[in-house]
C-alpha positions in Angstrom: -0.1 0.1 0.1 1.3 3.4 -1.0 1.6 5.8 2.1 4.6 8.2 0.7 3.8 12.0 0.5 6.2 11.8 -2.5 3.8 9.7 -4.2 0.8 11.9 -4.1 -0.1 12.4 -7.6 -1.0 15.9 -9.0 -4.5 14.9 -10.4 -5.7 16.2 -14.1 -8.8 16.5 -15.8 -8.5 12.9 -17.2 -8.6 11.7 -13.3 -12.2 13.4 -13.1 -13.8 9.9 -13.2 -11.3 8.4 -10.6 -11.8 11.5 -8.0 -15.6 10.9 -8.4 -15.2 7.2 -7.6 -13.2 8.2 -4.3 -15.8 10.4 -3.2 -18.7 7.9 -3.9 -16.8 5.1 -2.2 -17.1 7.3 1.1 -19.8 6.0 3.5 -22.8 8.5 4.2 -21.2 9.6 7.7 -17.8 10.1 6.2 -19.4 12.2 3.3 -21.2 14.3 5.6 -18.0 15.2 7.6 -16.1 15.5 4.2 -18.7 17.9 2.7 -20.3 19.5 5.8 -23.6 17.9 5.3 -25.5 14.8 3.9 -24.8 14.4 0.1 -26.1 12.1 -2.4 -24.4 10.2 -5.3 -25.9 13.2 -8.0 -24.5 16.0 -5.6 -21.1 14.4 -5.6 -21.1 13.9 -9.2 -22.2 17.4 -9.6 -19.3 18.9 -7.2 -16.7 16.9 -9.0 -18.0 18.3 -12.3 -17.6 21.9 -11.0 -13.8 21.2 -10.2 -11.3 23.5 -12.1 -8.5 21.2 -12.5 -6.5 24.0 -14.2 -7.3 26.6 -11.3 -7.1 24.3 -8.1 -4.8 21.9 -6.7 -5.9 18.4 -6.6 -3.8 15.6 -5.2 -4.3 11.9 -4.7 -2.5 9.0 -3.3 -3.4 5.7 -4.9 -3.4 2.1 -3.5 -1.4 -0.4 -5.3 -3.5 -0.1 -8.5 -5.3 2.9 -9.7 -7.9 3.5 -7.1 -7.7 6.7 -5.1 -7.4 6.1 -1.1 -6.9 9.7 -0.4 -7.3 12.9 -1.7 -7.0 16.6 -1.2 -8.7 19.5 -3.1 -7.2 23.0 -2.7 -9.8 25.5 -4.2 -8.2 29.2 -4.4 -10.1 32.3 -3.5 -7.8 35.2 -4.1 -4.8 35.1 -1.9 -6.2 32.1 0.4 -7.3 28.6 -0.7 -9.8 26.2 1.0 -8.7 22.8 1.7 -11.1 19.6 1.8 -9.4 16.1 2.6 -10.6 12.8 2.5 -9.2 9.2 3.1 -10.8 6.0 2.7 -11.5 3.7 5.6 -8.7 0.9 5.8 -6.3 3.7 4.7 -6.5 5.8 7.9 -4.0 6.2 10.5 -1.2 5.7 8.0 -0.2 9.6 7.6 -2.0 9.9 4.3 -4.1 13.0 5.4 -0.8 14.6 7.0 1.1 14.0 3.7 -1.5 15.4 1.5 -1.9 18.4 3.7 1.9 19.0 3.7 2.0 18.5 -0.2 -1.0 21.0 -0.4 0.7 23.5 1.5 3.9 23.2 -0.7 1.8 23.7 -3.9 0.1 27.0 -2.2 3.4 28.5 -1.3 4.7 28.4 -4.8 1.6 29.9 -6.1 1.8 32.9 -3.7 -0.9 31.9 -1.4 -0.8 33.8 1.7 -3.1 31.6 3.7 -5.0 28.3 3.9 -8.3 27.5 5.4 -10.5 24.5 6.6 -14.2 25.0 7.2 -15.6 21.6 8.7 -17.9 20.3 11.4 -16.5 20.8 14.6 -17.2 17.1 15.3 -14.7 16.0 12.6 -12.0 14.7 14.8 -9.7 13.7 11.9 -9.6 17.1 10.4 -9.4 18.8 13.9 -6.4 16.6 14.8 -4.5 17.4 11.5 -5.1 21.1 11.7 -3.6 21.0 15.4 -0.9 18.9 14.5 -0.2 21.7 11.8 -0.6 24.4 14.2 -3.7 25.9 12.5 -5.5 28.6 14.4 -9.0 27.0 15.3 -12.3 29.1 15.8 -15.3 27.2 16.8 -18.8 28.4 16.0 -21.5 26.1 17.0 -21.3 22.9 15.2 -18.8 24.0 13.0 -15.0 25.2 12.9 -12.7 27.3 10.8 -9.2 26.4 11.2 -6.6 29.1 9.1 -2.7 28.8 8.7 -0.6 31.7 7.0 1.6 30.3 4.2 5.2 31.3 3.8 6.3 32.5 0.5 7.9 30.3 -1.8 11.7 29.5 -2.0 14.2 27.4 -4.1 13.8 24.5 -2.1 9.7 24.5 -2.4 10.0 24.8 -5.9 12.5 22.0 -6.3 10.5 19.9 -3.7 7.3 20.3 -5.8 9.0 19.3 -9.0 10.4 16.3 -7.9 7.1 15.3 -6.0 5.1 15.8 -9.2 7.8 13.8 -11.2 8.0 11.0 -8.8 4.3 10.7 -8.4 3.2 11.0 -12.1 5.9 8.1 -12.9 4.9 5.8 -10.4 1.2 6.4 -11.3 1.7 5.9 -15.0 3.5 2.9 -14.2 0.7 1.5 -12.2 -1.9 2.3 -15.0 0.7 0.6 -17.5 0.8 -2.5 -15.3 -3.3 -2.6 -14.7 -3.6 -2.7 -18.6 -0.6 -5.1 -19.3 -2.2 -7.5 -17.0 -5.6 -7.5 -18.8 -3.8 -7.7 -22.0 -4.1 -10.7 -24.1 -1.0 -10.2 -25.8 1.3 -10.2 -22.7 3.9 -12.6 -22.2 3.6 -15.9 -20.7 6.7 -18.3 -19.8 5.0 -21.2 -20.6 4.0 -20.0 -24.2 0.1 -20.1 -23.3 
């Protein structure tokens, strides 16, 4: 199972169906925590259709195949960006959320964002833990919470770090896609000649 932040893939338009499948794989309570309220399959599809893959940052960690097991969506709003994160059950507790958060902040730094914020239900323990872990300022307002973090300016290291992570993540994902396609191919090599 993939657990490295360096293998977080920067998603593109072609990945829209895989991202939708990831969100649809979330159970009812997980969807409510991710989106802030109960959300139907149709609403999930509509949300994914509205994502601006060119302007926003969307990063994902895949399993050993091609299924997205964790994703972060960074939506820009001027010099700030809102972050939404989800990890499938069975892949939690492995540091994927923290790795994706760090990857998203690097992406924001390199694009001149000054702040990242998270708006979520106050009962979202995983998100609140992640916010505290990254020293975000948290303000509770009834059943909801806002967490904010100032983003440092970019430097040569963050630029290089993002470039290498994008290259490595894309390479690993391409290899996984080719391996999955090859395993389904009737033309693949068989040592027995069959």
